[in-house]
C-alpha positions in Angstrom: -20.4 -32.5 -70.0 -17.7 -33.3 -68.1 -16.9 -30.2 -67.9 -19.9 -28.9 -66.7 -20.4 -31.5 -64.3 -16.3 -30.7 -62.9 -17.2 -26.9 -63.0 -20.2 -27.2 -60.8 -18.7 -29.5 -58.4 -15.7 -27.0 -58.1 -18.0 -23.8 -57.7 -20.3 -25.9 -55.1 -16.9 -26.5 -53.2 -15.2 -23.0 -53.3 -18.8 -22.0 -52.1 -18.7 -24.3 -49.1 -15.2 -22.9 -48.4 -16.4 -19.8 -48.2 -19.1 -20.2 -45.8 -16.4 -22.1 -43.6 -14.8 -19.2 -43.8 -17.2 -16.9 -43.0 -18.7 -19.0 -40.1 -15.3 -18.8 -38.7 -14.9 -15.0 -38.6 -18.3 -14.7 -36.5 -17.6 -16.9 -34.2 -17.3 -15.4 -30.7 -14.1 -14.6 -28.9 -13.4 -16.4 -26.0 -12.3 -14.3 -22.8 -10.4 -15.9 -20.0 -7.8 -14.0 -17.7 -7.4 -10.9 -15.9 -7.6 -7.6 -18.4 -6.8 -4.3 -16.7 -7.4 -0.9 -17.8 -4.3 0.1 -19.4 -5.7 3.5 -20.4 -6.2 4.5 -16.9 -2.5 3.6 -16.4 -1.1 5.4 -19.3 -2.4 8.6 -17.9 -1.3 7.5 -14.7 2.1 9.2 -14.8 0.9 12.7 -15.7 -2.1 13.5 -14.6 -3.4 13.4 -10.5 -5.2 10.1 -9.7 -8.0 11.9 -8.1 -8.7 14.1 -11.7 -9.3 10.2 -13.3 -12.7 9.0 -13.1 -12.7 7.1 -9.6 -15.4 4.9 -10.6 -14.0 3.7 -13.5 -13.6 -0.2 -13.9 -10.3 -1.0 -13.2 -10.0 -5.1 -13.8 -12.2 -7.2 -15.2 -11.6 -11.0 -14.3 -13.0 -13.7 -16.4 -12.7 -17.0 -14.3 -15.6 -18.3 -14.7 -18.1 -19.4 -18.1 -21.0 -17.5 -17.3 -19.5 -14.6 -15.1 -16.7 -12.4 -14.8 -15.6 -10.5 -11.6 -15.8 -7.0 -12.3 -13.3 -4.5 -9.6 -14.4 -0.6 -9.0 -11.3 0.0 -6.7 -13.1 -0.4 -3.1 -15.7 -2.6 -4.8 -15.9 -5.4 -6.5 -18.5 -8.3 -7.8 -19.4 -10.6 -10.1 -21.8 -10.3 -12.9 -23.6 -12.6 -15.9 -21.8 -11.9 -19.2 -22.8 -12.6 -22.8 -20.6 -12.5 -25.9 -21.5 -12.2 -29.6 -19.1 -12.6 -32.1 -17.0 -9.7 -31.4 -19.0 -7.9 -28.6 -19.3 -8.8 -25.1 -22.1 -7.6 -22.8 -21.6 -7.7 -19.2 -25.2 -7.6 -17.9 -26.9 -5.1 -15.8 -23.4 -3.1 -14.8 -24.1 0.3 -14.0 -27.2 3.1 -13.9 -27.5 5.4 -16.0 -30.4 8.1 -15.7 -32.0 5.8 -13.2 -31.7 2.1 -15.7 -29.7 -0.2 -15.2 -27.7 -1.0 -18.5 -24.8 -3.5 -19.8 -21.4 -2.6 -19.9 -20.1 -3.2 -24.0 -16.5 -4.7 -24.8 -15.4 -4.5 -28.2 -13.3 -7.2 -28.3 -10.4 -7.3 -30.4 -8.9 -10.3 -29.5 -8.6 -12.6 -26.8 -6.0 -10.4 -25.2 -7.2 -6.8 -25.2 -10.7 -5.6 -25.6 -12.3 -1.5 -25.7 -15.1 -0.6 -23.4 -17.9 1.7 -24.0 -18.5 3.0 -20.3 -17.8 6.8 -21.3 -22.2 7.0 -19.7 -20.4 5.6 -16.4 -17.5 7.6 -15.9 -18.0 10.8 -18.1 -15.0 10.2 -19.6 -14.4 11.6 -23.6 -13.4 8.2 -24.7 -13.4 4.4 -24.3 -11.0 2.1 -22.1 -8.4 0.3 -23.7 -8.2 -2.6 -21.8 -5.0 -5.7 -21.8 -4.7 -8.8 -20.7 -2.2 -9.5 -17.8 -0.9 -11.9 -15.7 -2.7 -13.3 -12.9 0.1 -12.4 -10.7 0.2 -8.7 -12.2 -3.4 -7.2 -11.5 -4.8 -3.6 -11.8 -2.8 -2.6 -8.5 0.9 -4.0 -9.4 0.4 -1.9 -13.3 -0.5 0.9 -10.9 2.9 1.0 -9.2 4.5 0.7 -11.9 3.4 3.4 -14.1 3.8 5.9 -11.0 6.5 5.3 -9.1 8.0 1.8 -8.2 11.9 1.9 -9.3 15.3 2.1 -7.6 16.0 5.6 -5.8 18.8 7.5 -4.1 18.1 9.3 -1.4 18.9 13.2 -2.1 20.7 15.3 0.7 21.6 11.9 2.7 23.1 12.4 6.0 25.4 10.3 5.9 28.6 10.2 3.0 27.3 7.1 0.9 23.6 8.0 -0.9 21.2 5.6 0.8 18.8 3.1 -1.5 15.0 2.5 -1.4 13.3 0.5 -3.9 9.9 1.1 -4.8 8.7 -2.8 -5.9 6.0 -3.2 -8.2 4.2 -5.8 -6.2 4.5 -2.8 -2.9 7.5 -4.0 -1.1 9.0 -1.4 0.1 13.3 -1.9 0.5 16.3 0.2 2.4 13.3 2.4 4.1 13.4 1.6 7.9 9.9 3.1 9.0 8.0 1.2 6.7 7.7 -2.1 4.3 5.0 -2.0 2.5 3.0 1.3 0.4 0.0 1.2 -1.8 -1.1 4.1 -4.3 -4.7 5.3 -3.5 -6.4 5.4 -6.4 -10.3 4.9 -5.0 -12.4 5.9 -1.8 -12.2 7.7 1.0 -8.2 8.1 1.1 -8.2 10.2 -1.8 -9.3 12.8 0.5 -6.8 12.9 2.8 -5.2 15.7 1.9 -6.7 19.0 2.3 -5.5 20.3 -1.7 -5.9 17.8 -4.3 -2.8 15.6 -4.7 -1.9 11.6 -4.9 -1.9 9.8 -1.8 0.2 7.1 -1.0 -0.1 4.8 2.3 2.7 3.4 3.8 2.8 0.3 6.0 5.3 -0.6 8.6 5.8 -4.5 9.6 3.3 -4.3 12.6 0.5 -3.4 10.1 0.0 0.1 11.3 -0.2 2.7 8.2 0.1 6.4 7.9 -1.1 8.6 4.7 0.8 11.0 2.5 1.1 12.5 -0.3 3.8 12.4 -3.0 4.5 14.1 -6.2 7.2 12.7 -9.1 8.8 14.8 -11.7 9.5 13.6 -14.9 12.6 15.9 -15.8 14.4 16.0 -12.8 12.9 12.4 -12.0 12.4 13.2 -8.1 9.9 11.6 -5.9 8.9 13.9 -3.4 7.0 12.1 -0.4 5.2 14.8 2.2 4.1 13.7 5.3 0.4 15.3 6.3 -0.5 16.9 9.8 -2.2 14.3 12.4 -6.2 13.9 11.5 -8.2 15.8 13.4 -11.0 14.8 15.6 -14.7 14.6 14.0 -13.0 15.9 11.1 -12.2 13.2 7.9 -9.3 14.0 5.5 -8.8 17.8 4.8 -5.3 17.0 6.2 -2.4 19.7 5.5 1.3 19.0 4.4 2.8 19.2 7.4 6.5 18.0 5.9 8.4 16.5 3.7 9.2 13.4 4.5 11.4 12.2 1.3 13.0 13.0 -1.7 14.5 10.7 -3.9 15.8 10.6 -7.1 15.1 7.6 -9.2 17.8 5.4 -10.9 16.1 2.9 -12.7 
């Protein structure tokens, strides 16, 4: 009789533990911090940025318990969200065939998730997002995956090659006329060149800026920046390449 009693108690305890484990597994994963579109960054190093769906979600910032800050390049706005187990629903995030739909995030951990936004962007596969530092958002990651680095000037005029640095935070060192840069990935700046190309905005200390076209050859590690012709009156963008502004070779 005692053996049966102990067996029943053991069964109840094990059943209880199993239930606790199941419940723990079904608990919602909390999202907090800044998450950037890693799929976009992975493609940005070998694809024209104008060929990537420009209206995809670049960055999601979970800094409040009931809303998330959504960034789509030149736009950003806060939306309500709800997490159920391993799925996050960002409410009324985009319009599809005239109907507002939720952006669905499949959450694998508190540091990564996959965004099912193919209907919105027209892309073939979902976008993978990864958590990053609050100081290293999407634009920092874009700079890093495209042109950030240390360069020597090809065919420098003086005996010793000049060194120029494009930093991940957008700062430029060693280029007298410009102190900041920004890689264009959405908005009107994409249509500045007459022919499709990657666009960069160069800014001087007086906060004056100009658009240029850049290309990077992975084989030779050569970065070329082209100057665009002056804007034409009453015509937006569609500017032909006028000359080569810089030819650089990446060393780090």
